[in-house]
C-alpha positions in Angstrom: 11.2 29.4 26.8 7.5 28.8 26.8 7.4 28.9 23.0 10.2 26.4 22.8 8.4 24.0 25.1 5.2 24.5 23.2 6.9 23.7 19.9 8.6 20.6 21.5 5.3 19.4 22.8 3.6 19.9 19.4 6.4 18.1 17.6 6.2 15.2 20.0 2.4 14.9 19.6 2.7 15.1 15.8 5.2 12.2 16.0 3.0 10.1 18.2 0.0 10.8 15.9 2.0 9.8 12.8 3.0 6.5 14.5 -0.7 5.6 15.0 -1.6 5.6 11.4 -1.6 2.3 9.6 -0.6 2.2 5.9 -0.9 -1.0 3.8 2.8 -0.6 2.9 3.8 -0.7 6.6 1.8 -3.8 7.5 3.5 -7.2 8.1 2.3 -9.8 5.6 -1.0 -11.4 6.7 -0.7 -14.6 8.8 -3.6 -16.2 6.8 -6.0 -15.1 4.2 -9.7 -16.2 4.1 -11.8 -16.0 1.0 -15.4 -14.9 1.2 -17.3 -15.4 -2.1 -20.4 -13.2 -2.1 -23.5 -14.7 -3.7 -26.4 -12.7 -5.3 -28.8 -14.5 -3.0 -27.2 -13.1 0.1 -26.7 -9.3 0.1 -25.9 -8.9 3.8 -23.1 -11.1 5.0 -21.3 -11.6 8.4 -17.7 -12.8 8.6 -15.1 -13.1 11.4 -11.3 -12.9 11.2 -8.4 -12.6 13.6 -6.2 -9.5 13.9 -3.2 -9.9 11.6 -5.1 -12.0 9.1 -6.7 -11.0 5.8 -10.0 -11.4 4.1 -10.3 -11.5 0.4 -13.8 -10.6 -0.8 -14.9 -12.2 -4.1 -17.7 -10.3 -5.9 -19.8 -11.9 -8.6 -20.0 -10.2 -12.0 -22.5 -7.3 -11.9 -26.0 -8.2 -13.3 -26.2 -5.2 -15.6 -23.8 -4.4 -18.5 -21.8 -1.2 -18.2 -21.7 -1.2 -14.4 -18.6 -1.9 -12.3 -18.1 -2.7 -8.6 -16.8 0.1 -6.3 -16.2 0.2 -2.6 -18.5 2.7 -1.1 -17.7 2.2 2.6 -14.7 1.0 4.5 -13.9 2.9 7.7 -10.3 1.7 7.3 -9.4 1.7 11.0 -10.2 -2.0 11.5 -9.6 -3.4 8.0 -6.9 -1.9 5.8 -7.3 -2.4 2.0 -4.2 -4.1 0.8 -5.2 -4.8 -2.9 -7.2 -3.0 -5.4 -10.6 -4.1 -6.5 -9.8 -6.0 -9.7 -10.7 -9.1 -11.7 -9.7 -12.2 -9.8 -7.0 -14.2 -11.5 -8.1 -17.5 -10.0 -11.9 -17.0 -10.2 -13.1 -16.2 -13.8 -15.6 -13.3 -14.1 -15.3 -12.5 -10.3 -13.8 -9.4 -8.8 -11.6 -9.5 -5.7 -10.3 -7.1 -3.1 -8.3 -8.0 0.0 -8.4 -6.3 3.4 -6.1 -7.0 6.4 -7.4 -6.9 10.0 -5.4 -4.5 12.1 -7.4 -4.1 15.3 -10.1 -5.9 17.2 -13.4 -4.3 16.4 -16.3 -4.7 14.0 -16.3 -3.0 10.6 -18.7 -2.7 7.7 -17.7 -2.9 4.1 -20.1 -1.9 1.4 -19.9 -2.5 -2.4 -22.1 -1.1 -5.1 -22.4 -1.8 -8.8 -22.6 1.5 -10.6 -22.0 3.1 -14.0 -19.0 5.5 -14.2 -20.1 8.9 -13.0 -23.4 7.5 -11.4 -24.3 8.3 -7.8 -23.8 5.5 -5.3 -27.4 5.9 -4.2 -28.5 4.8 -7.7 -26.6 1.5 -7.6 -27.9 -1.3 -9.6 -27.0 -3.8 -6.8 -25.0 -3.8 -3.6 -23.4 -5.9 -0.9 -22.9 -5.2 2.8 -20.2 -7.3 4.7 -19.9 -6.9 8.4 -16.5 -8.2 9.6 -15.9 -9.0 13.2 -12.2 -8.8 14.1 -11.0 -10.4 17.3 -7.6 -10.9 19.0 -8.2 -14.6 19.3 -9.3 -17.2 16.7 -13.0 -16.7 16.0 -15.2 -19.4 17.5 -17.2 -21.8 15.3 -16.8 -22.8 11.7 -14.7 -20.8 9.3 -15.9 -19.0 6.3 
């Protein structure tokens, strides 16, 4: 009897834990999407979005030939990546990736331009984007 109760409890906890994970395929479509175009003159950027909305990060072309942009940090609990990092269709020579805000909190995204197989610490260039996510519309001017 104790074993049966233990297995039932374990199954219930596993089910609850599975329900807490957020997958990009399970998200409702974003209510709005804000574009944030990163500039080489600003390597550390702050942005704010509302829960349920998305932020599309536009990266400039890397300065060095043979390097490519990679995401080196996204904790994923606040911002869920909903598109791959790829060339932007509507912005020639830029690269875009979109994240959806799923909970109110602050998150840090980091991007690095590296050669394939190169260590992230040896990046030719990088960007850091701190995104504040709130339950209400962020105060002040938009991005």
